[in-house]
N, C-alpha and C positions, 0 to 999 in steps of 0.2 A: 313502486319499488318493491321489489323481490325479499319476502320474510327472509330471515336470516335467524335461524332458531337454534338458538343456545341455551335452551332451559331443561336440557336432557337430565340434570339431577331431579327433576322435579317431574318429570314424565318424560319417555321418548317420544319424538315426534318427528317426521310422520311414521308411521309402524310398515314394514314390508309390504309391499303390494299381497304376497301370497297370504297374508294375516287378511286383510281387508275382504280381499276374493273367500278365502275360508270361511269366515262368519257368515258374511252374506248366504253362502250355498248352504252349510250348515244348518243356518236356522231356518231359513225358508225350506229344506227339504226334511231336517228330523228336530225342528225345534219343540219337541215334548218332555214330559217329565222324564227324566230317565230314573231306570231301576224301581218306577212302579208297578208298572202291568207287563203283560208278556207277550203283545205285540210288536210287529215287526218295528215300527218307528221308536218304539221305547226302548228295544233292545241296541238298534243302531245307535241311539245316545248315547246310551249305557258303557257300550264298548268305547266311545271316543271320550268319555270320562276314564274310564278304565286304561285306555292307551295313553293318556295323559299322565295320571298317576306312575305307570311305567316309565316314560319318558323322563320326569321328575325324578323317579327312583335313581334311574341311571345317569340323569344328569348332577345330582348331589350325591352320588353313591350312600343311598340311604341303607337299601339291603333287605328293605322288605316294601313293597308298592304301598300295602295298605296302612304302612306308618307314614304314608302323606297323606296330608289331610286339609283339604281345603275351604278356605275363608273368604273373607272378602279384601283382605289386603295385609301388609307386614303389621299395621297397627292392631288389626281386630286378634291376627294371630300371637303378635305379643302379649297382647292380655291375656287370651286364652293361656298362654304358658305360664305368665309370670302370676295371674293369682291361682292358676293351678297348680303351683310349685311351691309357693312360699305360705306360711303360716305365722300367728303371732310367735315370737320367740326364736323364731328361723332369722338368720343372718346372711343379708346380699352382697355381693360387690359388684359396681359397675364402675363407669368411667364419666370422666367431665364432654366426652365426645359425644354422647348420646344422645339422640331424637327425643322429642317427648313421648313418644311411642313407648319407650322406655321410661325415661323420665317420670311421666306422670303416674303412670302405674305403681311405680315404686313408690312415690311420692303419698298417695294413698295407702298404701299398707303400712307405710311407716306411722301411720296415725293409728294403726289398731295393733301395732307391736312389733314390726319386722323391723330389725335395724339396717340400716344402710351405708355401706363404706363407696366413697367416691374418688378414685383414682386418675390424679391429672395428667395430661400428656408434658412431651418435652416439647422444648424451642421449635422443633420440627415438626410436630403434630404426630408423634408415636405415644404408645402407653409402653412401659417396659414390665415385662412379664415377672420381674422380679419383684415388683411393687405388688400386684396383683398375689404374688405367693404370701408377702409379708403381713397382706391381710387378713388372710385364711384363718379362720378358728373352730374352736370345736363345734358352733354352732352354723358355722356357714354351709348353706343350702343352695345356694347358686352363686355363678359368675354369669354377668350378661353384658356384652359386648357388642358392639357393628364392625363388622369386617372392614368397610371403607367408611371415611367420614364423609357425611353428605355436605357438609363445609369447606374442608380441606383438600378432599380427596386423597387422604393417607391411608394406605392399606396396613393394617393393625396386624403384629403377629401371632395370628391366633392359633397355629398349629404349637408353638412354643406354651401359648397360656392354656391350650387343651393338655396339652401333656403333663403341667402342672394339677390342673384341675383332676385329670384323670388318675395321678398318683396321690392325691389327696383326697379322694373319693366325693368332690364336689359335681353337681350338674354344671355345664358348660351351655349356656344359650346363646346364639350367634343370630345377630341381626344383619341378613344378609341383603337389605334392600337395593344397595346403591353396588354391589358388586358382582351378585348373582346376574349371569349374564355379558358379564366383563372378563372375569377371571375364575380360574377354576375354585367351586366351592365343594370339596371332598369331606363328607362326613367320615368317612374310612380313614382318610390318608391324614387330616386336620384334628382327628380326637374329639370330633365336636357329638355332642347329645343331644341338640335339638337345632334347627336351623328354621327360621322364619322369613319367608320371601315374599316379595310383589310381583304381579305380572305385570304391570303395566310401564316399569322403568326399562330396563336392560334386557329383561325376559322379552319385550316387544310386543307383549299383548293389551290386550285393553284396562281401562280400569275397572275396579269391583271384583279382582280376582288374585288371591294370594294364599297363603297358606302355610302350614307347618311340617317340617320332616321331623319326625321323632325317633331318636335311637332306640334298639331293643332294650333296655336295661331301664328306660325310661316310664315312668308313671304318671300322667298328667292328670290332676284330679279335676272330675265332672265339675263344671260351673255353670252349665246351661243345660237345656232338656230339650226333648220335642221331637218331631216326625223325624223317621229315618228311611221308611219303605220297608223296615225289617221287622218283625215278631212285634207287629201292630199292637197286640195282646198284652205286651209286657208293660208293667206300670211303670219300671224304672228306665232311665235310658240307657242304651247298651254300653256295655263296660269295652268291648272288642276295638279295633284298630279298623277302618277309619272313622266308621260311625261314633265313638266315643266323642269325638272330637268335631262331628259335623251334626249340622241340626237343618232339617226344613230342605227347600229344595233346591237343588245345585244350581249355579248362575252357567247354564249353559252356553250362552253366547260367550262370555269370559273363557271360559275351558275353552272354546274351540279354536277363540284367538290367542291364549296361552299356546295351544298344543301346535299351531303353526307356527307362532312365533319361537318355539323352541327349536322345531325342525327348522327354520331357516338359520338358527344360529348355528346348530350342527353341521349343516349344511357349508357356511360361510367359514364357519371356524372359529372358534373361540380367539384363539392366542392371532389370528390375523384379523379379528374386529379390535382387539386390544392393540395390536402393533400400529393398526392404524390412527385408532385413538389416540395415542399417546405420541405419536408423531405429531400430530394437528397440536396437543396439548404442549409439548415443546416448544413448536411453532410459535404459539399465542404467548405462553411464560416468556420466553423471550424475546418477544416484541412488546410486552407489556413492561420488562424491565428497563426498556429503552427509554420508556416515557417517563419527564420529569414530573413530578407532581403525582404518579402512581404510586399508593404501598400496595404490595403483595402479601398476602401471610401462608407461611408453611412452605412454598413453592421452591426452595432451593436445592433440594435432592430430589428428583421425579422417578427414581429407581422403584420405588414403592408407593406407586399414586396410579389413581384413577383420573379420566379426565375431568377434574370438577376443579375449579379454579377461582379463589375469590379474593378478590382486591377491592379499593376504595381510591377515588379521585379527590389529593388532598383538598380540603375547603369545600366538599360537597359531602350533604348526606347521603348515602345508599341511594335510596328513594329516588332524589332527583336527580343523579347521575343515571337510574335505569329509566326515567322517564325519558331524559333527552336521550339516549339510546333508542328507544323505542319510539316516539316522536318522530326526531331527524333523521334516525338511520335504519329504521323498521328493523331492529335486533331486538330479540327475545331473552330476558334473562331474569334472574330471580334476585329480588334485595330485600334485606331485614334480617331477622335474626334466624331465620331458616329453621323454625322449630326446634332449634338448638342451643337456648338460653346459657349453657354453661361453657358450651364454646366461646362464644362471642365475650362472655366474662371474662375467662381467664387471657383472652386474646386482648380485651379493652375495646373491642369493636360495639360493646352494649353503648356505650357512652355515647356513639355515633351514629345510633340507629343500626347496627349490624355492616353487613358488608355487601357489595354487588358479587353475584355468583355467576361464571358462564359454565355451563354444563356442556360436554362435548358428546356426540351423539356417533353411530355409526354412518349416517347419510349426512354428516356436515363434511364441507370441502375446505380444499386450501384455501379459495377465494373468498369462503366464509370467513375465515381467519384473517384473512390480511383486511377485509373489509372491516372487520370488529376491532385490530389495534390502530387501523388509520380513524375511525369512531372513537374509541378512547383517545387518544390520542388529539385529538382536534378539542374534545372536550375538557381534557386538560389544560391545551395551551388557552382554550376561553378562559377558563378557569382562572388562571395565573394573570392573565394580563387584567383580567378581573381586579384581580386582590391588587397589581401594583398600578392599577387606576385611583382604586380605592385609597390606597397607601400614599399616591401623590395628592388627591385630593383633599386626605387629611391634613397634609404637611403645609396646603394653602391657608 
């Protein structure tokens, strides 16, 4: 049975063939330490790293390639930004939509005297910019929010929130883990000060690569130090970007894959990719809505969504539904709390150990969606008949 991969919210799979080929070619021919020496292979490796910075600078409209700083992933990048921007006595605003890559750093800082406010989302899965504005105080230093929810797929009004932050002089940090590579993320047009991104999701690169895009007026405190290959005699870590937030040997293999992934997206066209994914999303949501015994969460209005769909089969824990889909139908999906516990607390799904999540990617097809709908329908039908039999048996 052919695998139907619907876990693109966790990581995109498969990658474009161009990504696999370029990673293999580049690492075989130029897999040395970039920026450390002056021989040809080293210079070639360094040029690819610089080109990837330029690609991301244009992609996110940062304004300066040197302010694209590479790290391991979004979690690594968000930790650098959050711990580098907040100090005891500061106030930060976030939402109940967030992933643990935001929630946990903020929680640790709250133990040291940083005050945190959490803004809830509405019944459709969106945050009201006005609620953000109400929470801003004299000591508010940071607003941090994800662009698209990794649980519900709802796209937040970050341009409006960014304008509020700009007017109030508050730094605005956006987690673009789910949105980058699916929809436009423009620091220039959306009033964004800092953007965290990961390479392995919709940017179609491998795991282990991501980073921060830092606006011109933002100064993130240095919280790590190490080798940069530049001015090695200097005792302190370098102040200027990108080295300010980069440490040690770059993930050259990861950067080569990210480079190829972005080029594939640019060739295919961001709008085209999103349009196709949302066509499949609407098809999937419409199909699931027709199944008796299936509950969907925040999927009524798909106008501001990406292809992430959470649901449950009534009477089944999410994990059990996922196991049935995997074992009986060879469908890969994500179950549980999705590293976003406050979302599930607000939805009430924490009481049933979370939800099942389908994540649609650029290589999914209509046949994948039809098969997924049939599979969920059969699971729901079986569960419903099982419930009827149990009721009848208890009546005897």
